[in-house]
C-alpha positions as CSV (number, residue, x, y, z in Angstrom):
1,M,-36.7,-7.2,22.2
2,I,-34.1,-6.1,24.8
3,K,-31.8,-9.0,23.8
4,K,-32.0,-8.1,20.2
5,L,-31.3,-4.4,21.0
6,I,-28.2,-5.5,23.0
7,L,-27.1,-7.7,20.2
8,F,-27.5,-5.0,17.7
9,L,-25.4,-2.6,19.8
10,L,-22.7,-5.2,20.2
11,I,-22.5,-5.7,16.4
12,S,-22.4,-2.1,15.8
13,C,-19.7,-1.5,18.3
14,G,-17.7,-4.4,16.9
15,A,-18.0,-3.1,13.2
16,Y,-16.9,0.6,14.4
17,A,-13.9,-0.9,16.2
18,Q,-12.6,-2.5,13.0
19,K,-12.8,0.3,10.5
20,I,-9.1,0.6,10.4
21,S,-6.4,-2.0,11.1
22,I,-2.7,-1.4,11.4
23,D,-0.8,-4.7,10.5
24,L,2.9,-5.1,11.4
25,S,5.1,-7.6,9.6
26,I,8.7,-8.2,8.8
27,E,10.0,-8.5,5.2
28,W,13.6,-9.1,4.0
29,E,15.3,-7.5,1.1
30,K,18.2,-9.2,-0.5
31,K,20.8,-6.5,-0.6
32,E,24.5,-6.3,0.2
33,F,25.2,-3.5,2.9
34,S,28.0,-2.5,5.0
35,M,27.7,-0.7,8.3
36,Q,30.1,0.2,10.9
37,G,32.5,-2.6,10.1
38,M,29.9,-5.3,9.5
39,K,28.7,-6.7,6.2
40,F,25.1,-7.9,5.6
41,D,23.8,-9.8,2.5
42,S,20.1,-9.0,3.2
43,I,18.2,-6.3,5.3
44,P,15.0,-6.8,7.4
45,F,12.2,-4.1,7.3
46,L,9.2,-3.5,9.6
47,K,6.2,-3.1,7.3
48,I,3.5,-0.9,8.6
49,E,0.3,-1.4,6.7
50,Y,-2.8,0.8,7.3
51,V,-6.0,-1.0,6.1
52,N,-9.3,0.6,5.7
53,L,-11.9,-2.2,6.6
54,S,-15.0,0.0,5.9
55,D,-16.9,1.4,3.1
56,E,-16.1,5.0,4.1
57,N,-13.2,7.2,3.2
58,L,-11.1,7.6,6.3
59,Y,-8.1,9.6,7.4
60,C,-6.0,9.4,10.6
61,M,-2.7,10.6,12.0
62,K,0.3,8.3,11.2
63,I,1.4,6.3,14.3
64,Y,5.0,6.9,13.2
65,R,6.5,9.3,10.8
66,N,10.2,9.6,9.5
67,S,11.2,10.7,6.1
68,N,14.3,8.5,6.2
69,H,12.2,5.4,6.7
70,L,14.4,4.6,9.7
71,P,13.5,4.1,13.4
72,N,14.4,7.1,15.5
73,F,15.3,6.9,19.1
74,L,15.6,9.3,22.1
75,S,19.1,9.4,23.6
76,S,20.3,10.4,27.0
77,V,22.4,13.3,27.5
78,Q,25.7,11.4,27.8
79,T,27.5,10.4,24.5
80,I,28.4,6.7,24.5
81,N,31.1,4.9,22.7
82,I,29.0,2.4,20.9
83,E,31.8,-0.1,20.1
84,D,32.8,-0.1,23.9
85,K,29.2,-0.6,24.9
86,L,28.5,-3.6,22.4
87,I,31.6,-5.4,23.7
88,H,30.0,-5.6,27.2
89,Y,26.4,-5.5,26.1
90,N,24.3,-8.5,26.0
91,P,20.9,-8.1,24.1
92,F,20.0,-11.6,24.8
93,V,19.7,-10.8,28.6
94,C,16.0,-10.6,28.1
95,N,13.3,-10.3,25.5
96,W,12.5,-6.8,24.3
97,N,9.3,-5.0,23.3
98,V,9.7,-2.3,20.7
99,F,7.0,0.2,21.0
100,V,6.4,1.9,17.5
101,G,5.4,5.7,17.7
102,G,2.3,7.1,19.3
103,I,0.3,10.2,19.4
104,V,1.9,13.4,18.0
105,P,4.5,14.4,19.2
106,D,5.2,10.8,20.3
107,N,4.9,9.5,16.9
108,L,8.4,10.5,16.2
109,H,10.2,7.8,18.1
110,W,10.4,4.1,18.9
111,Y,11.0,3.0,22.4
112,V,12.4,-0.3,23.6
113,L,11.9,-2.0,26.9
114,P,12.4,-5.2,28.5
115,D,9.2,-7.3,28.1
116,S,8.9,-7.5,32.0
117,L,8.2,-3.8,32.2
118,N,5.0,-2.1,31.5
119,F,5.1,0.7,29.0
120,S,2.9,2.9,31.1
121,S,4.8,2.4,34.3
122,E,7.5,4.6,35.8
123,H,10.8,3.3,34.8
124,E,14.3,4.4,33.6
125,A,15.0,4.2,29.8
126,D,17.2,1.3,29.1
127,L,20.6,1.7,27.6
128,I,19.5,-0.1,24.6
129,N,17.7,3.1,23.3
130,D,21.0,4.9,23.4
131,V,22.9,2.1,21.6
132,L,20.1,2.1,18.8
133,Y,20.3,5.8,18.6
134,E,24.0,5.7,18.0
135,I,23.7,2.9,15.5
136,Y,21.1,4.6,13.4
137,S,22.2,8.2,13.6
138,P,25.1,7.9,11.0
139,L,22.7,6.4,8.4
140,S,20.3,9.5,8.6
141,D,20.7,12.6,6.4
142,P,21.4,15.4,9.1
143,L,19.0,17.7,7.1
144,T,16.1,15.4,7.5
145,L,17.1,13.4,10.8
146,S,15.5,15.9,13.0
147,E,11.8,16.0,13.1
148,V,11.8,18.6,15.8
149,D,10.0,21.0,13.2
150,N,7.0,18.8,13.3
151,I,6.8,19.3,17.2
152,N,7.4,23.0,16.7
153,R,4.7,23.4,14.1
154,F,2.0,22.2,16.6
155,D,3.6,24.0,19.6
156,K,3.1,27.4,17.8
157,L,-0.5,26.7,17.1
158,Q,-2.8,29.0,18.7
159,D,-6.5,29.4,17.7
160,E,-5.9,29.4,14.0
161,D,-7.0,26.3,11.7
162,I,-5.0,23.3,12.7
163,L,-4.6,22.3,9.1
164,N,-2.3,25.4,8.6
165,C,0.2,23.4,10.9
166,M,-0.2,20.1,9.4
167,R,1.4,18.4,6.4
168,R,-0.3,15.7,4.1
169,D,2.6,13.4,5.2
170,D,1.4,13.7,8.8
171,M,-1.7,11.6,8.0
172,V,-2.9,8.5,6.2
173,F,-5.7,9.0,3.7
174,L,-7.7,5.7,2.8
175,K,-10.5,5.2,0.7
176,S,-12.9,2.4,1.1
177,E,-11.0,-0.9,1.5
178,E,-7.8,0.8,0.5
179,T,-4.3,0.0,2.0
180,Y,-1.1,2.0,2.5
181,S,2.2,0.7,3.6
182,E,5.5,2.2,4.9
183,Y,8.8,0.4,5.5
184,Y,11.4,1.0,8.1
185,S,14.9,-0.7,8.3
186,L,15.7,-2.8,11.1
187,I,19.4,-3.1,10.2
188,G,20.3,-1.7,13.6
189,F,18.4,-4.5,15.4
190,L,20.2,-7.1,13.1
191,K,23.5,-5.6,14.0
192,L,22.6,-5.5,17.7
193,K,21.1,-9.0,17.7
194,G,18.4,-10.2,20.3
195,N,14.8,-11.1,20.6
196,Y,12.3,-8.5,19.7
197,T,8.6,-8.1,19.7
198,F,7.3,-5.1,17.7
199,L,4.0,-3.6,18.6
200,L,2.1,-0.3,18.8
201,S,2.1,1.9,21.9
202,L,-1.6,2.7,21.5
203,D,-4.7,0.8,20.8
204,R,-6.9,3.4,19.3
205,M,-6.7,6.5,17.0
206,Q,-7.0,9.8,18.8
207,G,-9.1,12.7,17.3
208,Y,-6.5,15.3,18.6
209,V,-2.8,16.1,18.6
210,E,-1.1,17.1,21.8
211,I,0.5,20.6,21.7
212,K,2.0,23.4,23.9
213,P,3.2,21.7,27.2
214,F,2.0,23.4,30.4
215,W,2.3,22.9,34.1
216,N,-0.6,21.2,35.8
217,S,-0.6,22.3,39.4
218,N,-3.3,19.6,40.2
219,T,-1.0,16.7,39.0
220,S,2.2,18.5,39.5
221,K,3.6,17.6,36.2
222,F,3.9,18.9,32.6
223,E,1.0,18.0,30.3
224,R,0.2,18.9,26.7
225,E,-2.8,20.7,25.5
226,K,-5.1,18.6,23.2
227,K,-6.2,20.3,19.8
228,K,-9.0,18.5,17.9
229,L,-8.3,17.4,14.4
230,P,-10.9,18.4,11.7
231,K,-13.8,16.0,11.5
232,R,-13.3,16.0,7.7
233,I,-10.7,16.7,5.2
234,E,-11.9,16.8,1.6
235,C,-13.8,13.6,1.2
236,Y,-12.1,11.9,4.0
237,S,-13.7,11.6,7.6
238,L,-11.7,11.5,10.7
239,Y,-11.1,8.1,12.3
240,D,-10.6,8.3,16.1
241,G,-11.9,4.9,17.1
242,I,-10.3,1.6,18.3
243,I,-7.7,0.1,15.8
244,R,-7.1,-3.6,15.3
245,S,-3.3,-4.4,15.2
246,N,-0.9,-7.2,16.0
247,R,2.6,-7.7,17.2
248,I,5.3,-9.5,15.4
249,S,8.4,-11.2,17.1
250,V,11.7,-11.9,15.6
251,Q,15.1,-13.1,16.7
252,F,18.3,-11.7,15.2
253,K,21.4,-13.9,16.0
């Protein structure tokens, strides 16, 4: 009886863990494109596909959001001359992990690290993030490039309904067995060249957003307050469980 109960619990947990998957793949579009003195006859895109594997209607926060369908990178304070850097920069010096998005407000950026470094460890941001920032910035509409307003909306949140600070585009709504996809141009990686593995920076959906940074005297660092998401929006239930995902590797040369 005990063995049957344990088996039932394992099956139940496994089923719950697979309610949503986020599948990454790379697709090419045949299209002539000129950028910063270089010409391309096709453009690679990272496809992010959300899949509802359950018989329920579910919603979750997007792991990455950008209205231009371009990657967004944080840059250092110093402005760099990209052409000078590219002359001396060898992207094949190592293999790179590209971490896509995260929890609000970290779902606004991608982050690139040598695959020898742990994402959660203390480290300095590699120059490649600045180079990619400089490559992609001219491609973005300045009116929509900045997603800072997304962070501000949540930072201003007090005790009012969190839905007042959210937009439908912040979330993915999936009916039973439904899929939803977004595409992000990898033209900057194609220009830079190198070996890249694209993957998520998290392994589960969270039932909260992080807002209002505060100083935690116990840990001696800034942390962000967590605000719970609604358990239900319309006919969709919040999904905050483990997500099934993959990583996809590609070489641009």
